[in-house]
N, C-alpha and C positions, 0 to 999 in steps of 0.2 A: 457564449460558454465556452468554460476553460476544462481542459482535459489534463489531470496530474496524472503520472503514472508513476509509482511509486515502485522499487525494486529491492530485495535484499537477500543474500545468498545464505543459507542454513548451512552449519556442518552436516555434513550428512546424517549423522547419527541423531542430529537436533529438529529434524525437518519437523516432523510432530509435533512437537513443544513448540516451534516458531510459527507453524501454521495455527493451532490454537489460540496463542500468544497474540497474532494479527486477527483472528477471527472474533475473539472475548474480548478483548481490551481495546485493540489500536483503532478497529472499525468501529465499534458503538462511541469510543471518544468523542468521533466527530459525527455521528448518526442524528444529533439534534440539531446540528447548523443549517440553519433555514436556505443557506445558499447553497448547500448541497443537494443535487440532483440524483443522482445515481451513485451505488458501489459496487464492483465486482473485483473477486480474489480469484487468483488462478495459481497453480503451481505447477514445477517441470520437473523432469526427471534430474535433473541435475541439481537439484536443494535448493531451486530458486523460486522464490514467492515474489507477485507481481498485484499490487493493488491499482485500478484503474477506477479515480473518482472524477466526475463531472460536476461543474461548479458553476452557477451563475456570474459569482464575481470571484474575488482574490480567493483561492485554494488555501483550506487550514493545512497544517503540517501534520503528517500521521507521525506519531511518537515510532521510535524505533525499539525494539525488541534488546533485550539484555545483551549486552555484549558477548558474554562467554557463549550464547546460542548460534553467534553468526561469523563467518567468515571475516566483515568489516562492514561500518557502517551504512545505512540505506543510503540510497540516491533518488534523486526524483526529477523528472522533467514533465515542463507543463507544454501543452500543446494545442491549438486552436484548430477548430471546425476549416475544412477547406472545401470550398462550393465547385462542383465539377460541372 
């Protein structure tokens, strides 16, 4: 399993718009992929949005929101589970 963490920071006045965009456009765009196991979306007090996706195989890229809504392009990192 591969876990991808995708993060973007909205301009403070655009947080609601970016969150709506992520939930209504970006996440549904990958939702039908048979390798997708699950998705979670989080927001923070400093206008960041994080999407955690779990994949059976190579993760798909999440589309970034319109540039005028965010402080910079999104970043993503891939992780694999650690057995304890």
